[in-house]
N, C-alpha and C positions, 0 to 999 in steps of 0.2 A: 927875526922870529925863528926859533928851534924847530927840529923837525918834528918832534912829537907835539908841538904846539899846532904845527899844521894839520896832522892827523888828526888830533882832538877836534881841529875846527872842522875838517870834511867830513869826521865821522857823526859829529852832534848837528852838523848843517845838513847833511842828509836825512839823519833822522827828523830835524824839522819838518823838512820839506815832504818826506814822505808821510808823516804825520797829518800834515794839512790835507794833503792829497786822499789818503784813506779817511779821515773825518769827514771830508766834503763827500765823497764815493757813498759811504754808508749814511750820512743825515740827508743827501739832496737827491741820489739816485736810488738807493735799495729803499729805505724808509720802511723799515720792517714793521709789521702793525703792534707788536708786543712791545716796542720802544727799548728793547734790552740795548740795541745798539747805539741808541743815544747817549746811554751811560759811558760804554766805552770811548766813544766819539769826544764826548765832554772830558773826560780822564786825559785823553790823548792832548787835549787842547790845554789842560791846566799844567801838564808836565812839559809842554813846548813854553809854556811863559817862564817857567822855571830854569830850563837849558837857555832861552835867550837871556833871561837876567845874569845868570851865573858866566856866560860868555861875555857879555857886554863889561861886567863887572871886572873879569879875569884880563880881559885885554884893551880895556880903554881906561883912562883917568878920570871920565867924567861922571857925575853923578846922575844917577836917573830916578829921581824921587817917583814917577809915577810907576816906573818897571818895578820899584822897591815894593809899592802897594800890591800890583800886580802878581809880583813874586809870593807874598805873603796870602793872597787871596788863593793862590796856586795850591799852596803849601795846606792850609786850611781847608779847604774843600775837596783833597783828593781821600781823605778817610770818610766823610759822610758819601761821597760819591761811589765809592768801592761798598761800604756797607749797604747802601739803598740798593744795589745793583744786585748782591746778593740777596737779600730781601725779596726783591721781585722776581729773582730766579725759582727762590723757594716756594714763593707764590704770586704766580703769574696774575692773579687776580687783585691785587694788592694795589691799592689807590696810592701813589706816589706823590702826584703834584695835584693842588700846591703845598698842601699843610704838611705832609712827612718831610718833602724837600726842605720847605721854609724853616720848618721846627729846628732841623739840623744845620742850615746854613745860616740863617739870619744873625746868628753870634757872630760867627766868624766874617762875614758879610762886614759888619759893623766895625769889627777890629781892622778889618783891612782896608778901610777908609778913612782911618785916622791917620794925621799928619805924622810922619817919622822923619827923622834925621840920622840916617846911618852913617852919615860922613863924621857926625860926631855924636856917637850913641851915648844916650843917658838909660836911666832905669826904665822908661817906656820901651826904647828899642830892646833893651837886653827880655825883658818880660815876653815881648812879641817874640823875640828869637826860642827863647826857652821854651816858648808855650808851643811852637810847632812840633817840636820833640815830643812833649808830656801827650799833646792832642794826638798824635801821629800813632804812638804805642797805645793810648786808651782805643783807639778806633780798630789796630791790630786785634785787640784783646776780644772788643766787641764783634768783631767781623768772624772771628773762630767758630762761634756757635751756630750761626745758619750754614758757614762753611764746612761744617763737620756734617751737615745733613745732608747736604748736597754732595759731598763726598761720595757718603753712604748709598747715596741713590745712582750715582754715576758707577760705583762698583756692583751695583744691582743691575746695571745695562742702561741706562737713561742717560744716553750719549749727547743730548742736547744740554746736559751740564758741564760739558768740557769745557767751555771758556771760563765759566764761573770757579770751578775746581782748579785749574791749573794758573787762574789769575791770583787769588790770594796769597799762595805762599811767595810768590815773585815779589809782590806790594810788601809782604810782610818784612822779607830781607832789605828791603831799602830802609827801613828803620836804621839799620847797621850804621848808614851813613853819619848820622848825629853823633853816637859816642865813638866811633873810629875814627872822625876827623880830629876831634879833641884828644884821643889818647894818643893818636900818631903825630899829633902837632902838624899834619899836613896842611894844603892848602883846601879848605873846604870847597872853592868853586871847582877844583879840578875833579875832586870826588865826586860831587854832585852832578857835574856834567856828565861824567863816564857812567855812574850807576843810572842816572835818571834815562840817558840815550841808550843804555841797553835795554831798560826795562820798555820803553818806547818802541824799539825793534822788536822786542818780544809780546808786547801788547799788539803790534800791528800782525805779528804771526798768529796769534790767537784769533784776531777779527777775521783773517782770510781763510783759517783752517778749519777743514770739517772733518772730523773723523768718521773712516767709512769703512774700518776694519774689524774685524773682531778682537783684535790685539789691545786695542784701544781701552776696551772693557775690563781687562785685567791689568791695567798699569798700577792699579793701587792693591792689587791682590797677590798673596803668595802664592796662587794657583798657576801652574805653569799654561798660558795659552794653549799651547800644543796638546797639553794632556787634557784640555777640557773638551776636544771635540769627540 
């Protein structure tokens, strides 16, 4: 095994372990009443499924049909989870469960439970793969509108919008993985593992970070925080 492969395994493996630990902490121990952390913990779990699948596919020669389905589920559900999280931040009284969540999730849950054979891909497998990229871009566009309102509220001083405001740009950048792998002709498992592991670490940072300074208020503003005093 090459040194860079060992580094990749350690980097992504620690990301998986920390994701599970942080998700457990916020779901079982903290359990905030507004339920917002549930979305972020679920998002961590979805990315863990993708990273684990990419690692197994990259470093083993064995096919894992069940993990392939979990990979697709993880890919399909990320967009809806981020969108509903932003919607809940914009309107804390918005009822998400069960109908709003199921309305977004059920079509992709059905797609994720179909039987695929990625060892010998056919039309069904190619449709499933390309749909991931198309659906991800669609939700990036859809998420922009509630995020823009949350960004404006954060600029106005609502510090509780911190996580939502800084989550979306990083999530949107992940879409670049799909065209980038095709353009560069590189191993998509490597790109996917690196980008998703970085996002997992970033998401953990957002979960544990709580802005307490005035400077955070002006991160999106042209006004110098020192001049605002």
